[in-house]
C-alpha positions in Angstrom: 129.7 114.3 113.7 128.7 116.1 110.5 126.0 114.9 108.2 127.0 114.0 104.7 125.0 115.0 101.6 123.8 111.4 101.3 122.4 111.2 104.8 120.6 114.6 104.2 118.8 113.2 101.2 115.1 113.2 101.3 114.0 109.7 102.1 111.1 108.9 99.7 111.1 105.1 100.2 109.8 104.9 103.7 106.3 104.2 105.1 103.7 104.8 102.4 106.5 105.7 99.9 107.6 102.1 99.8 104.1 101.0 98.7 104.1 103.9 96.1 107.4 102.7 94.7 106.2 99.1 94.5 102.9 100.1 92.7 104.8 102.4 90.3 107.3 99.6 89.6 104.5 97.2 88.8 102.8 99.8 86.6 106.1 100.3 84.8 106.5 96.6 84.1 102.9 96.4 82.9 103.0 99.5 80.7 106.4 98.6 79.2 105.3 95.0 78.4 102.0 96.2 76.9 103.6 98.9 74.8 106.4 96.8 73.5 104.0 94.0 72.5 101.6 96.4 70.9 104.2 98.3 69.0 106.0 95.1 67.9 102.8 93.3 66.7 100.1 95.8 65.8 101.5 99.3 65.7 99.7 100.2 62.4 96.2 99.5 63.8 96.4 102.2 66.5 99.7 104.2 66.5 98.4 106.9 68.8 97.2 104.5 71.4 100.3 102.4 71.3 102.6 105.4 71.5 100.6 106.8 74.5 101.1 103.4 76.3 104.8 103.7 75.7 104.8 107.3 77.0 103.0 106.1 80.1 105.6 103.4 80.6 108.4 106.0 80.4 106.6 108.2 82.9 106.0 105.3 85.4 109.7 104.1 85.1 111.0 107.7 85.6 108.9 108.3 88.7 109.9 104.9 90.1 113.6 105.8 89.6 113.2 109.2 91.2 111.4 107.9 94.2 114.1 105.2 94.8 116.9 107.7 94.2 115.6 110.2 96.8 116.8 113.7 97.4 115.2 117.0 97.0 115.9 117.2 93.2 114.4 113.8 92.7 111.4 114.7 94.8 110.7 117.8 92.7 111.2 115.9 89.4 108.8 113.1 90.6 106.3 115.8 91.6 106.4 117.4 88.2 106.1 114.0 86.5 103.2 113.0 88.7 101.4 116.3 87.7 102.2 115.6 84.0 101.0 112.0 84.5 97.7 113.2 86.0 97.2 115.7 83.2 97.8 112.9 80.7 95.4 110.5 82.4 92.7 113.2 82.5 93.2 114.3 78.9 93.5 110.8 77.4 90.7 109.5 79.7 88.3 112.2 78.7 89.3 111.9 75.0 88.6 108.1 75.1 85.2 108.6 76.7 84.1 111.5 74.5 85.5 110.2 71.2 86.1 106.4 71.5 86.6 106.0 67.8 89.8 108.0 68.0 91.4 105.1 69.9 90.8 101.8 68.1 92.8 100.1 70.8 92.9 101.1 74.4 95.9 102.7 76.2 97.0 102.5 79.9 95.2 105.8 80.4 91.9 105.0 78.5 88.8 105.7 80.4 90.9 107.0 83.2 92.7 103.7 83.6 89.5 101.6 83.9 91.4 98.6 82.5 93.8 98.9 85.4 91.2 99.3 88.1 91.6 103.1 87.9 95.1 102.9 89.4 96.4 105.3 86.7 94.2 108.1 87.9 94.7 107.4 91.6 98.4 106.9 91.5 99.6 110.4 90.5 97.3 112.0 93.1 98.6 109.7 95.8 102.2 110.3 94.6 101.7 114.1 94.7 100.3 113.9 98.2 103.2 111.8 99.4 105.8 114.0 97.8 104.3 117.1 99.3 104.2 115.4 102.7 107.8 114.2 102.4 108.9 117.8 101.7 107.0 119.0 104.8 108.6 116.3 106.9 112.1 117.2 105.7 111.5 120.9 106.5 110.8 120.0 110.2 113.9 119.7 112.2 114.4 116.4 113.9 114.1 116.5 117.7 
């Protein structure tokens, strides 16, 4: 019996990956809701902060999609996005701590995600660890 390309796909939604998908999904909904509301009602007061919340929403949604999709290409894309997300959280988090007046309104990534119990800074690290582990698991032949 030959394996199809579908059955060879890297399974990313198993074990801890299932929890990761769930948390990214919740963060996607939260960030999308927040950014849509902020942009629709009060964009002019803090355009940078509201735009960054929308960027965070897109990143979370894309990572959720790639994790659910599975496969090596999706795993690599999610890994790159997690690294970009971590860079964004660290840059925006540091910026909001050093120069709070630059952000009259907070973003998802403000103060490293303090308003979200620091999940925004922990999530990409956890995601990268899981994605690296899933690659290692796929490289090992099944017994």
